[in-house]
N, C-alpha and C positions, 0 to 999 in steps of 0.2 A: 497945616495951622486954621488957618483963616475958616475952611471951608466949617470944620469942626464947633471952631468958635459959634459959628453963623448958625450950625445949624446943634448947638450941644449936644456935640457926641464928643465921647471920648476916643483918645490919638495914643497908638501904639505903635512903636517905630523900633524892628529888630536892627538893631544900632551896633557897629563897630565892633560886628561879630567877624573879630579877624584879627591876629596874631599881633599885627606893628602897631608897633611904638608910638608912631607917629600919626593915627587915625586922632581927630580931634569932632565927628560926628557929638556923641554925647556933648559936647561943651555946647555945642553948636544948639543940639534939640531942647538942655537945658535953661541956654538964656534967650529961646524961643517960647519956651515955656514960665519963664517966668515974666519977660515983659509982655505976651499978650494976652495976660492973667488967666492964664489956662491951667497953670502949676500942676495937681496933683490930678487933673483928667488926662496928665499925658505919663506915659509910660514908656520906658528904655528897657528893651525885652536883649537878651545875652552878655552885652559891651563886654568882652572878653577883651579887648584888648588894655583897658583900666588895668588888667593885671601885668602887661607889661610896660607901663609908664614907670618914668621913675618918681621915689617917692615926692619927691618935689611939688614937681605937677600933679602927682594926685593929690598930695596934702591941699594943695591950691583949690584943685577941681571941689572938693568935699566942700568945701563952702558954700559954692554955688549950687551945687546939687542940694544944698541943704534948703539952701534961701527957696528955689526951684519948687519945693516941694514936691519934686516929680517922684515917680516910681521907680523901682529896680524889678527889674525880673530875672532869676538866672535859671540856666536849664544844668543842671550837675553831671548826668549822665552821658547827654550827647555835645555841651560844652567842652567836658574832659576827654571825650572820642577826640571830636576835629581836632580840637585847640591844642596847640604845641606839636602834631603831629608832626612836621616837616624838621621839626626840633634831634640836635643828636643829644650833646649832654652839657651843660643843663638845662632840660627838660620842662618847661612850662608845663604845669596842668592844665591852662586853660578857662580856671574858672575864673571870674570876676572876685572884684575883693569884697565878697558878702561882710566879713567879720568888720572890716573897718567902715562899708558903708551903713551896718547898722547903729556901728559905736556915734556916727552923726548925725544921728537919728533918720535918716532916710528910710523910708521903705522898702526892705525888700520882701521879698516872695517868690519859693521855688515853683519850676513850673516842667513840665515833658510835650514836648512838640513833635517830636518822633518814635516812632515805635515799630521794633522788626521790618525799617525801608532800606532805602541807600546808605541815608543820613546813619543811621543808628540799628546795625543789625540785633541788636538782643529788645527786654523790655516785653513788660506787659500789661506796662498802667498801672503800677503799683505805686502810691506816691510816697509809701515808708521808704520804698525801694531810693530814691529819690531825696528823701531827708537824708536818710541814713548818709550816701555817697556824698553828699553838700556839703553837712556837718564836719565829717570827717576831712573835708579840701578846706574847708575853709578855718580851721583849728578851734571848731566850736564844742569843743569834749567835754567841757566842765559841765560839772555832774549837775547844775542848775542850769548851764546851757543846753541840755539835751534835752532836760526837764520841760523846759518853755519850747525846746523845739520846731513841735507842731504848728506855733502860730507862724511857722516859715510855708505850712501848706495848710492856712487856716485863715484865721483874722486879717494877716498880713495882704492874701490871695484879695480876700472878699471886698478888703480898704482898696487894693488898687480896682480892683471891678465895682466900686462904687454901689455893691448891695449890703452892709454894713447895715442900714435897717432890718434885713432879712436874714442876716447870720448872726450866729451865739443861740447859747442858751441861755436865755433872759426872756421874763412875761412880754409876754404880748407878741414874739416871734416865733416862725411857724418852728414845730418841732421836729428840728431834721438833725438827723447826729448819728453816732456811730459807737456801740457799747465793744470794747473787749474783754476777754478774760485774763484782767490782770487791776492791778491795783493804782498805779499811775503810768505816766507815757513814758518813762525810764525805760522803765520794766517791759515796756511795749515794746519799743524800738529794738531793744534787745535780745528780747525772746520771741519776739513777734508769736504772741498769744491768740487762741481764735481769734475771730471779730464773729460776735454771738448775735447782734442783731445790728441792721441798716435800716433806718428808720429815716422815711421822709414825709415833711407832714403829718406827723402823726401816724402814715400807716407803715407796719414793718413790712419793710423789701425783701430782707434777706433775715433768715433767721440759723444757724447753726449752733452743733452743740458741740461742747471741751473736748477735746482730740484724748481722746485714750490710748495707753500702752502699757506695752506690760515687758518687764522687765527682768531675764532671768538670768543671773548673777548669784553666785556665791563667795563668800566672804572667809576668807578664813584668818 
């Protein structure tokens, strides 16, 4: 932490990636972030054990997390594959308390750090898959929650990486965005419509055409 502060660098700690309810590394990290003044330059990734602690401790910790302004990154696909795998039943999901963290004004984003490797045998890097599983497991399935959930793989991540000044569709920012063949994000996450354009700094990197299908049905 001292080195990061000295050289003005961000800190990312893979923290409490274990089902042990007695793990307290997140509390230590948040305390260091607060006391050092590093605050939102610090990120705690995974924090699986937060899903295993009792509610009283979690409630107390939420206040510290909010005060510290620390960022949190969950890894839904991999965390749910590795977390709780030694449980019989009840079986833990292995995912941190995403919904409760958001309700306590903690910046949370989703990531994926394993694709077809020893830690996660599946995946193709599509963040929509990560998001779909993440909000399902976190109980964020209300219409407006789904509609706004893209922030978990968008603006919230940009805030964590401190690239807010270059992220988003606003005057003066680089024109980097995706265009999907649908009218809102709720429909995109549900139906996975074609990505029509991938644009980076105003240049078209990928262009696709809407999918076409023929149906041969006779209605009686």
